[in-house]
N, C-alpha and C positions, 0 to 999 in steps of 0.2 A: 694536888690533882685540885683542892675549892681555892688552890691559888692563880693559879692557873685557871680556873674559871669567874673566879674576879677580876684579873684583870680584863679576861673576849668583853667583858661585864663592862667594866669604865672603856673603856675603847669600843667597842659597839654605843655606846653613849656616846663619849665622846664624837664616833663620827657623823648620830643623827646632831646634833647641838651642832653639829660645824655642816651639816647640808640642810637645816635646816636654815639657818642666819643665811651661805651664801641664797638660797633660795627666796630668804627674806629680803636681802640685797637685788635680784634681777628681777624683782615682783613690783619692790616701791623703784626703778628705771620706769617700769617697762608703768608703772601709773603715771609717774610724771611726766613721760613722751603724751602718757596721750591726753593727759589732762592742760598740756600744751597744746595741740595741737587740736584741743579743744576750743581753747583761747582762742585758735588761729581761726578756725569753721565761724563762731558768735563772729571775729570780729566781719570778714569776707560778707556774714549778713546781715549783720545794717548798714554795711556801703551797697552791695544789696535790693536792700528795702530803703531805704535814701534812695540810691539810681528809680529805680521805682515809681518812688513820688515823684519822683523828678519827673521821667516821664507822662504821668499819668493829667500830673499839671500844664505840661505844653500838652500835651494832648486836650486835655478839656479847653485849653483857649484857643486851640487850633477848631475844635469845634464850636467852641463860642463864638470865632469870626466869622469862621462861612455860614453857619447862622446868618447872623448882619448883611451879611451879601444876599 
């Protein structure tokens, strides 16, 4: 009986370790995907800021031209 209980405990520990390992791998993959998405969004943000600044500069030049007229 004690041997059977020991076998159950060892089996339980192996199952827990396996489950934790699988959980870690799944979580790690999700974190990697999230980090890649964050980098893409940062790149898009930089481009949007550049476009916004360019548009503001054009608007300022147009306003200056209108003021001169």
